C-alpha positions in Angstrom: 80.8 168.8 80.8 80.6 172.4 79.6 77.1 173.8 78.8 76.5 174.1 75.0 76.2 177.7 73.9 73.3 178.1 71.5 73.3 180.7 68.7 70.9 182.0 66.1 70.7 184.8 63.7 69.1 187.9 65.1 67.7 190.3 62.4 67.8 193.3 64.7 71.4 192.7 65.6 72.2 191.5 62.1 74.5 188.9 63.6 74.7 185.4 65.0 73.9 185.8 68.7 73.5 183.7 71.8 70.0 183.4 73.2 68.0 182.2 76.2 65.3 179.6 75.7 61.8 180.6 76.8 58.4 179.0 76.5 55.6 181.2 75.2 51.9 180.5 75.0 50.2 181.6 71.8 47.1 181.2 69.7 47.6 179.8 66.2 45.0 179.4 63.5 45.3 176.1 61.7 43.6 175.3 58.5 42.3 178.9 58.5 39.6 178.3 61.1 40.7 176.1 64.0 42.2 178.1 66.9 45.0 176.2 68.7 46.5 177.5 71.9 49.9 175.9 72.8 53.1 176.7 74.6 56.1 176.7 72.2 59.8 177.1 72.6 61.5 180.3 71.4 64.8 182.1 71.9 65.4 185.6 73.3 68.4 187.4 71.9 70.9 188.0 74.7 71.9 191.4 73.1 68.6 193.1 72.1 65.9 190.9 73.6 64.2 190.2 70.2 62.1 187.0 70.1 63.9 184.4 67.9 62.7 181.2 66.3 65.9 179.1 66.2 65.8 176.2 63.7 66.4 173.7 66.5 62.8 174.2 67.7 61.0 173.9 64.3 60.3 170.2 64.4 59.5 170.0 68.1 57.2 173.1 67.9 55.4 171.7 64.9 54.7 168.4 66.7 53.4 170.2 69.7 51.2 172.5 67.6 49.9 169.9 65.2 49.3 167.3 67.8 47.1 169.7 69.7 45.3 170.5 66.5 44.8 166.7 66.0 43.3 166.4 69.5 40.9 169.3 68.8 39.6 167.8 65.5 39.6 164.2 66.8 42.6 162.8 64.8 45.3 160.5 66.2 48.4 162.3 67.4 51.9 161.5 66.2 52.5 159.4 69.3 49.2 157.5 68.9 50.3 156.5 65.3 53.7 155.4 66.6 52.1 153.4 69.4 49.8 151.6 67.0 52.6 150.9 64.6 54.8 149.5 67.4 51.9 147.5 68.7 51.8 145.6 65.4 55.6 145.3 65.1 55.6 147.3 61.9 58.1 149.7 60.4 56.8 152.9 59.0 57.0 151.5 55.4 55.2 148.3 56.5 52.3 150.3 58.0 52.1 152.5 54.9 52.0 149.5 52.6 49.4 147.8 54.9 47.0 150.8 54.7 47.9 151.5 51.1 49.3 155.0 51.4 52.6 156.5 50.2 55.6 154.8 51.8 56.9 158.1 53.4 53.5 159.1 54.8 53.8 157.4 58.2 57.2 158.9 58.8 55.7 162.3 58.0 52.7 161.7 60.3 55.0 160.7 63.1 57.0 163.9 62.6 54.0 166.2 62.8 52.3 166.3 59.4 48.6 166.0 59.8 47.1 163.0 58.2 44.0 162.9 56.0 40.9 161.6 57.9 40.8 158.5 55.7 44.3 157.4 56.7 43.5 158.3 60.3 40.5 155.9 60.1 42.6 153.2 58.5 45.3 153.5 61.2 42.5 153.2 63.9 41.4 150.0 62.2 44.9 148.6 62.5 44.7 149.3 66.3 41.6 147.1 66.6 42.5 143.4 66.9 39.4 142.1 64.9 39.7 144.8 62.2 43.4 144.1 61.9 42.7 140.5 61.1 40.1 141.4 58.5 42.5 143.9 57.0 45.2 141.2 56.8 42.8 138.9 54.9 41.8 141.8 52.5 45.4 142.6 51.9 46.1 139.0 51.0 43.3 139.2 48.4 45.1 142.1 46.7 48.4 140.3 46.9 50.0 142.1 49.8 51.2 139.8 52.5 52.0 141.3 55.9 55.1 139.8 57.5 55.6 141.1 61.0 59.1 142.1 62.1 60.5 141.8 58.6 63.1 144.6 58.5 62.8 147.3 55.9 66.0 149.0 54.8 66.7 152.4 56.4 63.4 152.9 58.2 63.2 154.3 61.7 61.5 152.2 64.4 
């Protein structure tokens, strides 16, 4: 199977160029005051050697960067949230409804968006067996009935 040739726009060459993938460690300031040092993927232009930021790395680099930020400030990572959701057999929409946040929020959190501390706290409660049972009872009082493994249309698992 032939190796896929990757291309990106190089501003110095003013052209679509091939590039080599490199990892580069850097310090990033998140929220204006939290230094986060991580190794991210970049491209190096095969023609001029310019550092490129190909679109293919945007999501994966964001997850790496923001998960490290989450670790530093004590929030659940995207993988932690996915693990808790899967532990309860919930789709992203089901978990969002269960903790009463926007239906797309869980998908965003799992793709790298940093959750508010209040939703982080609620997701942690879902992870705890006793608290989960209490939350189910409270949800029933406000007329939300959790039905495990009920498939929601077009939601990723």
